[in-house]
N, C-alpha and C positions, 0 to 999 in steps of 0.2 A: 514399853516404848522402844521403838527401834533406835539403835545407836547411830548417830550421824557419822558419815564417812570422814575419816581424818585426812586432811590435805597435808601432804608432806612436801615441804619446800626445800629444794636442794641448796646447800650452803654455797655462797659465791666462791668462785675459785680464788684462792689467796693470791694477792699481788706480791710479786717478788722483785727484788732489786736485780737488774740485769747482771748476769754472771759472766759475760764474755764480750769481747770487742764487737763481735757480730751482732749481738743483741743491743749493744749500746749505740752503734752507728750503722745505719743502713745507707748504702751508697750505690749509685748507678755507675760509678767510675770504672769498674772492670768492663761493663758492657760498652761504655763509651770508648774506652781505650781500644777495644777489639774492633769496633765498628767505624769509628771516626775516620780512619785512613781510607775507607771505601767511599766516602762522601766528598765530592769535589765541588768547586765553584765553577760556574759556567759563564763565560763572557761572550756575548753575541753582538757583533758589530753590524749595523745597518746603515745604508745610505738613503737618506730621506730628502725630499725636495722641500726647501724652505724659501719663502718669498724674500726677495732681497730688500724690501722696504715695507714698513708698517702701513704705508699709504697706497699699497698695491691695489687694494680693493676700493679705494676712495674715488668716486667718479669725478670729483673736482680736480684732483691732481692728475688723474688719467687724461683729462682734456688737454692739459698743458704739456705733459711729458710723454704721453702715449703709453700704451701697454708694454711696448718693447723695453721701456726703461725699468720695468718691474719684473723682469723674468726671474723665475725661481732658480735658486742655487742649491746644489747638492750639499747636504749637511750630514756629518757622521754622528750617529748616536750609538750608545752601547747599552744593552740590556743585561741585567744581572740575574742569575738564577743559580740553581743547584743541580747536581746530578749524582748518580750512584754507579759505581763501577760494578759490573755484573759478570765480567770475565777477565781473567788475569792477562789476556792479550791486549787489553786496553779498550774494552767495549763499555760504553757508559749509557745509562738510561736516564732520560730527563723528560720534561714536559715539552710538547711540540710548541706551545705558545711562547716558550722561552727563546727558541731559536728560529721561529717562523720569520721568513724574509731576510735572514741574516746573510751577509756576504762573507763574513769571516767568523769562525767560532773557535774559541780556545777554552781549555780547562786548566784549573790550578788545583794541585793536590794539597792536602792538609799540611805538607811539609814545605810548601811554597813553590815547588817545581811546576812549570807551565808547559803545556803541549798543545800544538795545533791539532784539530780534529776534523774529520769529514762527517757529514750528515749521511747516515746509511739509510735510515727509515724516518719518514715523517707520516705519522698515522693520525689523520684528523678525526677518525671515528672514536679513538680513545684519548686523544690529546697527549699521545706519547711520542717520543722520538728516540732513536738510537744513534749514538755517535761512536766513531772509532778513531783512536789515536793515529795520526797520519804517519809518524815515524817513531814507533815505540822503541826501536833498537833492541837492546837486551833487557829492557825493563820488564819486570814482572809486577803487575799492578795488584794491589790488595782488593780482592773482590768479595762481595757479600753473598750470603746464602739466602735463598728465598724460603719463606715460611708458607704454610698452608693457610691462606687468609680465611678459609671457611671454618677453621678451628677457633677463630677469634670469638670472644664473648663480650658483651657489654659489661664494662667494669674492669677489663684487663688493663694493666699498666702498659703504657707505650712511651717511647721517646721519639721526638722529632729532631732531626739533625739537618741543618742547611745553612744558608748564608743570608739571613734576613737584613734587608736594607743595605747590603754590601758591607756590613761591619766586620765580616769574617765568620768562620765556622762557629755556630751556636747550637747548644743542646737545650731543649725544653722537655718537660715531662708532663704527663697527663694520663687520662684513661680513655678507653674506647667509649664514647658517649652514645653512639648509635651505629647500627649497621644498615646496609641497603638503602642509603639515602638517595633520593631522586630529586629532580627539579633544581639541581645545583648549577650545572653547565649545560650547554647545548650539544654535548657529545652524544654519539649514538648509544653508548653503553654506560648509562648512568646507574651506578650501584656503589655509591661511595661509602667509605668508612668515615664516620664523624668522630672527631677527637677534640678534647679541650686543651691538649698540648698547644702552647702558643705557636701559631704559624703566621708569618708576616710576609709582605712582599720580599721576594728574594729567596724564600723557602721553596718556591715552586720547583719541582723536580727532585727535591731532597728526599731523605729516607725517613720512613716511619718504621721503627723497629720494636720488637718485643724484648722481654728481659733475657731471652736467650741470645740476643744479638742477631736475630734473623729478620729479614725484610718482610714486613707485613703490608706495606703500601708505599705509594709514591705521592708525597704531598703535592696537592695541585690547586687548591682554592681555599679562600676564606670567606666567611660572611662578616662583613664589616661596613659600617656607615662612615667610618673615619679613615679607613685604609690601614688601621692597626688591628692587632688581634683582640677579639672580644671573647675568646674561648670557644669559637665555633670554626673548626677547620675541617677540611675534607681531603681524603687520600684515595687514590685508585688502588683497589685491592691487588695484592701480590699475584693472585692467580691469573688475573688479566695481564698485569705488567710482565709476568714471566713469559707469556706467549709471544709478546712483542719482542722481548729481549732475546729469546731463542731464535727468532727469525733474523734478528740483527747479527747474532753471533755466527749463525750458519750461512748468512748471506742469501737466505731464501726469501721469497715473498710471503706476506701474511695471507693465508688462505682461510677464509671464514665460512662457517656453516651457513646454509640457507634453508630456512624452514618452508618457505613458499606459502605463507598465509599472513594476512594482516590482522593485527590484534588490537583490542581496545580494553580499557579499564572496566572492571565490573563495578558499577555504581550501586548504591543502595536500591535504587529503583529497579535496575537490571537484576540484582540478586533476588529481590522480592518476586519479580516476574518469573524467575527460573526456579523458585521454591528453595533458594539457598538460605541457610540460617544467618549468614553474614557475608558481606561482599569480600570476595577473594578470588584469586586466579586471574587469568587472561582470557578474554572472550575472543573467539575467532569470528571476525566479521566478513572475511572474504578469503577464498582459497584460490591460489594460482592454478590454472588448468595444467594437469599433468606434472605438477610440482611435487617435491618430496612429501609435503603434508597430504596432498590429495592421494598419492600412491599409498600412504600409510593408513588411509581411511578417514582422515579428519574432514570435517564439513563445517560450514558456517553455522554458528550457534553452539558449537562445542566450547567448553571451558576447560583450560589446562590448569590443573591444580598443583602439580608438582613435577619436578624433573629429578629422577634418581633419588627420590626421598626429600629433596629440598623444596620447601613450600614456595609457590609462586604467588606473590601478592599483587603483581601488576605486570603489564607488558615489558617494562624495563627490567624487571627481575628475570623474566623469561629470556629476553635477548641476551642478558649477561650470562646466565647459566648455559645457554646453548653455545654462546661464543667461546666459552672456555672448554668445550668438548672437542677432542681430536676428531678430524675427519675419518669416517669409517667406523667410529665407535657406536655400539648399540646402547641406546639409552631407554629408560623406562619413563614414559609420560603418563601421568594420571589424568584421566579425562572424565569430565562430567557431561553426559548427554541425556537430556531429559531428567529422569529420576535415577538413572543408572550411572554408577561410577565404575570405570574399568581402567586397566593398565594397557597401554599400547606400546609395543616395542618399535622404536624409531631409530633407523640408522642415519647417523649424521652425514650429510652430503654437502659439497660445496656448490655455489652457484655455477651454472654452466658457463664455460669460457666462450668468449666471442670468437667465432671462426673468422678467417680472413674475408669471407664474403659478407660479413657484418660490419666491416670497417672500411673507411675510405678517407683518403687525404688528397686535397686538391693542390696541384702545383701549377707552374707556368704563369701565364699572364691573365688568368681569369680573375674576375672580381672577388671570387671566393678563395683565391690562392692563399695558402697558409692555414686552411681550415681542416681539422681532423674531426670525424664524426663516428658515432657507433649507432647501429640500428637498434631500436628499442625492443627488448624482449621482456618477459614477465619479471625476471630477476632485477634487471636494470630499472624497470618501471617501479617496482616496489622500493628500491633504494632511493629513487628520486621523488617518491610520493605521487606517482602517476597511477592511473587505473591499469589493471593487468592487461587490458586490451588496447592500450595506447599505441598509436601508430606514429611514424616519423623517425627522424634521426636526431640524436642529441650531440651537441658540440662538446668534444672532449678536450680539444687543445686548439690554441690560436698562436701562430708565430707573432712575436712582438713586432710591431711596425708593419705587419703585412697588410695587404689590401683589405682582407676580411676584418682585421682588427680596426683599421681606420674607418671601415664602413659602419662599425658599431656592434658587430656580433659579440656575444658574451659566451663564456664557457657555461654549459648547462642549458643554453637555449635549445628548444626543441623546434626544428625546422619542419614545417608541415607541407608547404607548397612553394614552388618557385615558378613564376610565370605560368600559373594555372596548371602546372604539372604536380600531381600528388607525390610527395616524397615519403613513401612508406618503406623503402629499403635503402641500404647503403649504395647499391648499384644505381638506383634511380637518382640519388643525390649526385653521385660521381658523374653519371652521364649528362645530367642537366647542368650542374654547376661548372663543369669544365668548358662549357660553350662560351662564346663571346656574344654579348647582347648589348643593345644600346641602352636599355633600361631593364631593371630587375624589379618584379613585383614579388615581395617576400611576405609570406604568412608564417609567423612563428609564435611559439608560446614561451613566455618568460614569467617566472614567479606566479604561475597559475593563470595568467592573463594572455589571451590571444590577441595579437596585433598584426596590422597590415601596413606595409611601408613600400615606397617606391624609391629606388636609388639608381643613379646613373651607372652604366656599365664600364 
């Protein structure tokens, strides 16, 4: 009879009494001591219009007192948030929504000193803003070091530092719960770090740091039905935040790559039709004529599976990965076309700049005085969610109180026709809108809907 195999069970490791202070007490205090001076409180003052009476909208009282009795009054409000010092010269990174619309912004260091700051960059696409101390004097500010957020793993310990509810600087600990989260905010580059470190209102713009004391993310949002932390917080990865910070430090503009193609998520049905084992990647649905993607050989129906070895799960992941690449860098894009997978070398390019012939501003006494427009090209069309072959000019700026603003024009309106003249170039708009007319027949597109209106000249 064959002898049965003997199963050898390793003895459990013996448990020992801790033999040193380090083993007895684990503390994040050294990390906090090193990092906390780099995290500041941000105070943003806004002037808001408040109705002078609770009866302002009541039709009964309006009959007796008239609407003039209930004119709105300016009211000062203050928003609280957090920020991170990223340069010893006094440059601070925070969330854009913390300082949006503010008339005055100040920061307070952890030692209580306060400084007035100027807003250097407001980047709606990432919900980040860069502030600079207005009069730093000889002060050298304690700045933080950026980490490589791509090195983070789910389960890594992290600390969140900020000013929740305005109670003062607070530190919470947790782990990285997930990476590459999307569907959190409406920013263009959704690729958030999720953490269970307690993040509350006022933490926005604060630091998420690793145990080396390096910045891995900017705390930006929470998932909550009550307004308090429920263990689901989100941070913008440091690799994206560092790009914005560097632009603020150098005083340059943020120049982002342009791929030149529209992407969509690969659903289970699409994956099945393409013969894919599982849904993954970003499907190209349309390619801009003569854009970077077209020149690199991409076509509608291609699926992008990875960038420089990083897997692409959806269009948000692709947009984030591409946005963190320097202009001019060669990247390797893994492409699925039919049954073939190949690697395409793609050189990162910026969107083409608008030449002077593509811009126009109306001055003088025209009904459109105070309006600035830009002629639509494929890059702008993609950014605004329009077809690549869209025609017209888009309103980029309106002078407050101008005739155009009073007429009801909005920023991002697409002007298609004026008095039966097709507005397909900036010159056509400038030549037509600069004229005087008794009435104006305007055809424009707003929020995807085309409307026609007639206004007096």
